[in-house]
C-alpha positions as CSV (number, residue, x, y, z in Angstrom):
1,M,23.6,38.3,4.9
2,A,21.5,36.1,7.3
3,T,17.8,36.0,6.7
4,R,15.6,36.5,9.4
5,V,12.4,34.7,10.0
6,I,9.7,36.1,12.0
7,I,7.7,33.3,13.2
8,V,4.2,34.1,15.4
9,R,1.6,31.4,16.6
10,H,-2.2,32.9,16.0
11,G,-4.0,34.4,18.6
12,Q,-6.6,32.8,20.4
13,S,-9.4,31.0,19.3
14,N,-12.6,29.8,20.2
15,Y,-11.5,26.3,20.2
16,N,-8.3,27.5,22.0
17,A,-10.7,28.9,24.8
18,Q,-12.7,25.8,25.1
19,K,-9.6,23.6,25.1
20,L,-11.1,21.6,21.7
21,I,-9.2,19.9,19.2
22,Q,-8.4,22.2,16.1
23,G,-6.4,20.4,13.6
24,R,-7.6,21.8,10.1
25,N,-11.1,22.6,11.3
26,N,-12.2,25.7,9.9
27,E,-14.9,26.5,11.7
28,S,-12.5,28.4,14.9
29,V,-12.5,32.6,15.0
30,L,-10.5,35.0,17.1
31,T,-11.8,35.3,20.3
32,E,-11.3,39.1,21.9
33,K,-8.2,38.0,23.8
34,G,-7.2,36.9,20.3
35,C,-7.8,40.3,18.5
36,Q,-6.2,42.2,20.6
37,D,-2.5,39.7,21.1
38,A,-2.8,40.5,17.6
39,Q,-2.5,43.7,17.7
40,T,0.0,43.7,20.2
41,V,2.2,41.6,18.6
42,G,1.9,44.1,15.6
43,N,3.2,46.6,17.7
44,S,5.6,45.4,19.2
45,L,7.2,44.2,15.2
46,S,5.6,47.7,13.4
47,L,8.9,49.1,12.9
48,L,10.6,45.9,11.9
49,P,11.5,45.7,8.2
50,I,9.3,43.5,6.7
51,D,10.3,41.7,3.0
52,A,7.6,39.5,2.8
53,M,4.9,38.0,4.7
54,Y,3.2,34.7,4.4
55,C,0.4,32.7,6.5
56,S,-2.3,29.7,6.6
57,P,-5.4,30.3,5.4
58,L,-7.6,29.0,8.2
59,Q,-9.2,32.4,9.4
60,R,-7.8,31.6,12.9
61,A,-4.0,32.6,11.5
62,K,-4.8,35.0,8.3
63,A,-7.8,37.4,10.9
64,T,-4.6,37.5,13.3
65,A,-2.4,37.8,10.2
66,E,-4.7,40.8,8.8
67,I,-4.0,42.2,12.0
68,I,-0.5,42.5,12.5
69,H,-0.4,43.7,8.5
70,S,-2.2,46.4,9.5
71,C,0.7,47.6,12.4
72,L,2.7,47.5,10.6
73,T,4.8,50.8,8.8
74,S,5.7,49.6,5.4
75,P,3.7,46.6,4.8
76,P,4.6,44.0,1.6
77,S,2.0,41.8,0.6
78,L,-0.1,39.3,2.4
79,S,0.8,35.5,1.2
80,A,-1.8,33.0,2.4
81,T,-0.4,29.2,1.2
82,N,-1.8,26.0,2.0
83,Q,2.0,24.5,3.7
84,L,1.2,26.4,6.4
85,M,-1.7,24.9,7.1
86,E,-2.1,23.1,10.7
87,I,-1.0,19.7,11.8
88,D,-4.4,17.6,10.1
89,L,-6.9,15.7,13.1
90,P,-9.4,14.5,11.3
91,L,-10.7,11.9,13.6
92,W,-10.4,14.5,16.3
93,E,-11.1,17.9,15.3
94,K,-14.2,19.6,16.5
95,Q,-12.9,17.1,20.4
96,H,-12.6,18.6,23.7
97,K,-9.0,17.5,24.5
98,Q,-10.4,15.2,27.9
99,E,-12.6,13.4,25.7
100,V,-10.1,12.3,23.4
101,A,-7.2,11.3,25.8
102,K,-10.3,8.8,27.5
103,T,-11.9,7.4,24.1
104,F,-8.5,7.4,21.7
105,Q,-6.7,6.1,25.4
106,T,-3.5,3.8,23.1
107,E,-3.1,6.6,20.5
108,Y,-3.7,9.4,22.4
109,R,-1.0,8.2,25.0
110,C,1.3,7.5,21.5
111,W,0.3,11.1,20.1
112,K,2.2,12.1,23.5
113,E,4.9,9.5,24.1
114,R,6.2,8.5,20.5
115,P,3.9,11.3,18.4
116,H,7.0,10.3,15.4
117,E,4.7,6.9,14.9
118,F,1.1,8.2,15.9
119,K,-0.9,7.3,13.2
120,M,-5.0,7.3,12.4
121,V,-6.3,5.4,9.9
122,L,-8.4,7.1,7.6
123,S,-11.4,5.6,5.1
124,T,-10.9,6.4,1.9
125,S,-12.7,5.6,-1.3
126,E,-9.8,3.9,-1.9
127,G,-10.2,2.1,1.4
128,K,-8.1,2.4,5.0
129,K,-5.5,4.6,4.6
130,E,-2.8,5.3,7.2
131,H,-2.2,8.7,8.2
132,F,1.0,10.2,10.0
133,P,-0.3,13.6,11.1
134,V,3.7,14.8,12.9
135,L,5.5,13.4,10.0
136,S,3.6,14.5,7.3
137,L,3.7,18.1,8.8
138,Y,6.8,17.9,9.5
139,E,7.6,16.9,5.5
140,Q,5.8,20.2,4.9
141,A,7.2,22.4,6.8
142,K,10.1,21.0,5.0
143,E,9.1,21.6,1.6
144,F,7.8,25.5,2.8
145,W,11.1,25.6,3.8
146,Q,13.0,24.5,-0.1
147,E,10.3,26.9,-1.8
148,I,10.3,30.3,-0.1
149,L,14.2,30.3,1.2
150,P,15.7,31.1,-2.2
151,Q,12.9,33.9,-3.1
152,H,14.3,36.0,0.1
153,Q,17.7,35.4,0.8
154,G,19.2,38.2,3.2
155,K,15.7,39.5,3.9
156,T,12.7,39.8,6.7
157,I,9.9,37.4,6.3
158,L,7.3,36.9,8.9
159,I,5.2,33.9,9.1
160,V,1.8,34.2,10.6
161,A,0.4,30.3,11.2
162,H,-0.4,27.3,14.4
163,N,0.9,25.9,17.5
164,G,1.6,22.1,15.5
165,I,3.1,23.9,11.9
166,N,5.5,26.3,13.6
167,R,6.3,23.4,15.9
168,C,7.4,21.3,12.7
169,L,9.0,25.1,11.1
170,I,11.5,25.2,13.8
171,M,12.5,22.1,14.5
172,S,13.2,21.1,10.7
173,A,14.8,24.6,10.7
174,I,17.4,23.7,13.4
175,G,17.9,19.4,13.1
176,M,15.2,18.5,15.2
177,S,13.8,14.9,14.8
178,P,9.7,14.6,14.8
179,D,9.9,12.7,17.9
180,R,10.3,16.0,19.7
181,Y,6.8,17.0,18.2
182,H,5.9,18.0,22.2
183,S,9.6,19.2,23.0
184,I,8.9,23.1,22.3
185,Q,6.3,25.1,23.2
186,Q,4.3,27.7,20.8
187,S,1.9,30.3,22.7
188,N,-0.9,32.7,21.0
189,C,0.9,35.5,19.5
190,C,4.0,34.2,21.0
191,I,7.0,35.3,18.7
192,N,10.3,33.6,17.4
193,I,13.3,34.4,15.8
194,L,15.1,31.8,12.8
195,N,18.2,33.6,11.7
196,F,19.2,31.4,8.3
197,S,22.9,31.5,7.2
198,G,21.5,30.6,3.7
199,N,18.9,28.2,1.9
200,W,17.8,24.5,3.4
201,G,20.3,22.7,3.7
202,D,23.2,25.7,5.3
203,S,23.7,26.4,9.1
204,V,19.8,27.7,10.5
205,Q,20.5,30.2,13.9
206,L,17.6,29.4,16.7
207,E,17.5,33.0,18.4
208,S,14.8,33.5,20.5
209,L,11.6,30.8,20.8
210,N,8.0,31.4,22.4
211,Q,8.8,34.9,23.4
212,T,5.5,35.8,25.5
213,S,6.8,39.0,27.1
214,H,5.1,41.3,24.6
215,L,2.2,40.3,26.0
216,G,2.5,41.2,29.2
217,I,3.3,37.6,29.8
218,P,7.2,37.1,31.5
219,I,7.7,34.0,31.3
220,P,5.0,31.0,29.9
221,P,3.7,29.2,32.4
222,P,3.7,25.3,33.1
223,R,1.6,23.5,30.7
224,S,0.2,21.8,33.5
225,D,-1.2,22.4,36.9
226,N,0.3,19.3,38.1
227,N,3.4,19.0,40.8
228,H,6.5,20.0,37.9
229,L,10.5,21.5,38.2
230,R,11.6,24.4,36.3
231,F,14.9,26.1,35.5
232,L,15.5,29.4,34.7
233,L,18.4,28.5,31.9
234,V,20.5,32.1,32.1
235,R,23.6,33.5,30.4
236,H,25.7,35.6,32.1
237,G,26.5,39.4,31.6
238,E,28.6,40.8,29.5
239,T,32.2,41.3,30.2
240,Q,34.6,43.5,28.1
241,W,35.7,40.6,26.6
242,N,32.4,39.9,24.9
243,R,32.4,43.3,23.8
244,E,35.5,43.5,22.6
245,S,35.3,40.2,21.0
246,R,38.1,38.5,22.7
247,F,37.9,34.8,23.7
248,Q,37.8,34.0,27.5
249,G,37.3,30.7,28.3
250,I,37.9,29.8,31.5
251,R,39.6,32.9,31.8
252,D,37.9,34.7,35.6
253,I,36.8,37.8,33.7
254,P,34.3,39.7,35.4
255,L,31.3,41.7,34.1
256,N,31.7,44.9,32.6
257,E,29.1,48.4,33.7
258,N,26.8,46.5,31.3
259,G,27.0,43.1,32.9
260,K,25.9,44.4,35.9
261,K,23.0,46.1,34.2
262,Q,22.2,43.2,32.7
263,G,22.4,41.3,35.5
264,Q,20.4,43.7,37.4
265,K,17.4,43.7,34.3
266,A,17.4,39.7,34.5
267,A,16.3,40.7,38.6
268,D,13.5,42.7,37.3
269,F,12.2,40.1,34.8
270,L,12.7,37.6,37.8
271,K,12.1,38.9,40.6
272,E,8.8,38.0,40.7
273,V,9.4,34.4,40.1
274,P,9.3,32.2,43.4
275,L,12.1,30.0,43.4
276,N,12.8,27.8,45.4
277,F,16.5,27.1,44.6
278,A,19.8,28.3,42.5
279,V,22.9,27.2,40.7
280,S,25.8,28.7,38.9
281,S,29.0,28.3,37.4
282,P,31.7,29.3,40.5
283,M,33.2,31.9,38.0
284,L,33.2,35.7,38.4
285,R,30.8,36.7,35.3
286,P,27.8,34.2,35.9
287,K,28.5,34.1,39.6
288,E,28.4,37.6,40.1
289,T,24.4,37.8,37.5
290,A,23.2,34.8,39.6
291,E,23.8,37.1,43.4
292,I,22.4,39.9,41.6
293,I,19.2,37.6,40.4
294,L,18.8,36.2,44.1
295,Q,18.7,40.0,45.6
296,Y,15.3,39.3,45.4
297,H,16.0,36.1,46.7
298,G,17.5,36.7,49.8
299,D,16.9,32.9,51.1
300,I,18.3,31.0,49.1
301,K,21.8,29.7,48.6
302,L,23.3,29.4,46.0
303,D,25.4,26.2,44.9
304,L,28.6,26.5,42.7
305,Q,28.9,23.7,40.1
306,P,32.3,23.2,38.7
307,Q,31.4,21.2,35.5
308,L,29.8,23.9,34.7
309,Q,32.1,26.6,33.9
310,E,32.8,28.1,30.5
311,I,35.0,25.5,27.9
312,C,38.3,25.9,28.2
313,H,39.7,27.9,24.9
314,G,43.7,26.9,26.3
315,L,46.0,29.1,23.6
316,W,42.6,30.7,22.2
317,E,42.2,32.3,25.2
318,G,42.5,36.4,25.4
319,K,42.8,36.4,21.8
320,L,41.1,38.4,18.9
321,E,39.9,35.9,15.6
322,S,42.9,37.8,13.7
323,E,44.7,37.0,15.8
324,I,44.3,32.8,16.1
325,E,43.7,33.6,12.2
326,A,47.6,34.4,12.9
327,D,48.6,31.8,15.3
328,F,46.2,28.7,14.4
329,P,45.7,29.4,10.9
330,G,42.7,27.7,9.4
331,L,41.7,25.9,12.5
332,L,39.0,29.3,13.5
333,T,37.0,28.3,10.4
334,E,36.6,24.7,11.6
335,W,35.5,25.9,15.1
336,K,33.0,27.6,13.3
337,E,31.8,25.4,10.4
338,S,32.0,21.8,12.1
339,P,32.3,22.5,15.9
340,E,32.7,18.9,17.3
341,T,35.8,18.2,15.0
342,V,38.2,21.0,16.6
343,Q,40.2,20.2,19.9
344,M,41.6,23.9,21.5
345,P,45.1,23.9,21.2
346,E,45.7,23.0,25.6
347,G,42.3,23.3,25.7
348,E,38.5,21.1,25.7
349,N,36.8,19.8,22.5
350,L,33.1,20.6,22.8
351,Q,32.1,16.4,23.8
352,Q,34.5,17.7,27.1
353,V,31.7,19.9,27.6
354,W,29.1,17.7,26.7
355,D,30.4,15.4,28.8
356,R,30.5,17.2,31.8
357,A,27.7,19.8,31.4
358,I,25.2,17.5,30.8
359,A,25.8,14.9,33.6
360,C,25.5,18.2,36.0
361,W,22.6,19.0,34.5
362,N,21.0,15.6,34.7
363,Q,22.5,15.4,38.3
364,M,20.5,18.2,39.1
365,V,17.1,17.4,37.6
366,E,17.4,13.9,39.5
367,N,17.9,15.6,42.9
368,Y,15.4,17.9,42.8
369,S,12.7,16.1,40.5
370,Q,12.8,14.0,44.2
371,S,10.8,16.4,46.2
372,P,7.0,16.8,46.3
373,E,6.7,20.3,45.9
374,S,6.8,22.1,42.4
375,K,10.1,24.2,42.4
376,T,12.0,26.2,39.9
377,G,15.2,27.6,40.3
378,I,17.5,29.2,38.1
379,V,20.8,28.1,36.3
380,V,23.6,30.3,35.6
381,A,26.0,29.7,33.2
382,H,27.9,30.5,30.2
383,D,27.6,30.6,26.9
384,A,29.4,27.0,25.7
385,I,27.2,25.8,28.6
386,N,24.4,26.6,27.8
387,K,24.1,25.7,24.5
388,V,25.2,22.6,24.5
389,I,22.5,21.3,27.6
390,L,19.8,23.2,25.3
391,C,21.2,21.3,21.6
392,Y,20.7,18.0,24.4
393,L,17.5,19.0,25.3
394,L,16.5,19.7,22.1
395,G,17.8,15.9,20.6
396,L,20.6,17.6,19.4
397,K,24.6,16.9,19.1
398,T,27.7,19.1,19.1
399,T,27.3,19.0,15.6
400,N,24.1,21.9,16.1
401,F,26.1,23.6,18.8
402,W,25.4,27.1,16.8
403,N,22.3,26.6,15.9
404,V,21.3,27.8,19.5
405,K,21.4,31.3,19.8
406,Q,22.4,32.9,24.1
407,G,22.7,36.9,24.5
408,N,24.5,38.1,27.5
409,G,21.1,38.1,30.5
410,G,19.0,36.1,28.4
411,V,16.8,33.4,30.0
412,S,15.4,30.3,28.8
413,V,12.9,28.6,30.7
414,I,13.2,24.5,31.0
415,D,10.0,22.6,32.5
416,Y,10.5,19.0,33.2
417,P,6.7,18.3,34.2
418,Q,7.0,15.0,35.4
419,G,10.4,15.2,36.3
420,I,13.3,13.0,36.1
421,K,10.7,9.9,34.7
422,G,9.9,12.4,32.1
423,K,10.6,14.5,28.8
424,P,11.9,18.6,29.0
425,V,9.1,21.2,27.7
426,L,10.8,24.1,26.7
427,Q,9.1,26.7,27.4
428,A,11.8,29.6,25.8
429,I,14.6,30.5,25.2
430,N,16.6,33.0,25.0
431,L,15.1,35.5,26.0
432,T,15.8,39.0,25.7
433,S,13.6,41.5,25.5
434,H,14.0,42.6,29.2
435,L,17.7,44.0,28.1
436,G,15.4,46.5,26.2
437,S,15.9,45.4,23.1
438,G,12.4,44.5,21.9
439,V,11.7,41.3,19.6
440,L,15.5,40.8,18.5
441,D,18.4,40.0,21.0
442,Q,20.8,43.2,20.6
443,T,23.3,41.6,22.9
444,A,27.6,41.9,22.2
445,A,28.3,38.8,19.6
446,G,31.6,38.3,20.9
447,A,33.8,35.8,21.9
448,L,33.2,33.0,24.5
């Protein structure tokens, strides 16, 4: 049984509101909005069974945790631990971000572009000491997991902490390297969900990243007001074969009635988002999902990209897991444990899917980066396609294929603040609350 971990960032603080750097400074306190949002998070989580709860001892996180704790139907004890302290930036704390960027130009550029190499030289009683904030925080996160996970196997853990440590908790869990520190977003009072199959080192699934819809924010806003490129990556709605856990691959199975409803809910979820373009796999299930979403965006032409069609499962297609195991003993287990090693009988392997999907993705980024104006569009595809795209954007490999979940009708948000020349920012992954499931993904766990 998996260990579910729910990770929440603290509510807005007065330093957040003033755009001051907080780090481990403990003068920062929640604003009225921060308290209200913490209450909203608590209400959103109130009916979930929480077996253990941990928070940072810094008062902005601890106060958020206490508000959430008071909302829980059956609250566990709340433990504060230094292992959830925020990133340590002693030379920058209490200063405005613009001031730091101006005063420490070289260091700030390194912080933004090469966070794993960023260092501060501190004066100590023993002389000068080099401090690597991101690398140190990453190690802190790993130590937390190694200590906490064995204590709560098969349980649900709730963590309330900070932007930086939350990033490192998520990154270290799914295998992202520290150089990707700025690649994922953490909004105030957001919700993230991880599912650990065992202890540290065993497989981990990122179920969702940076949920904010419980706060009345359907999708997180862009990081800056500059011209930007935004992709809304959507998995198609449910099919009957999804429901039956039957492998689809390139069999052109249409949406079932629930899948059409999921498409409509995704359409309503994105209704107010101005779209400039739309791309889809040419297969029936994503194409129909995209067309449902585009009913509110009548002037958008749907661009069908064959490179985005689902992985070809070959002789597995149309079969249930029990039938595959009978026909190909052991291969299904290998697919679940080491997917990168499996060549589908008369079908594709993951590297082939990766190569065509990423080539298509990068071409889209390049094409839509040409515009001097900000652009937002949808890309509707499949489970395997979306997973390899997200793995690529997170700096992961085909070995990490199962580390990212994609629910039917789920939405992920990817920004390119500098277009093709800059690194992407994963603003949110696998948002499914619009499907009526609350903070947890309750979509079908069926085959690809």
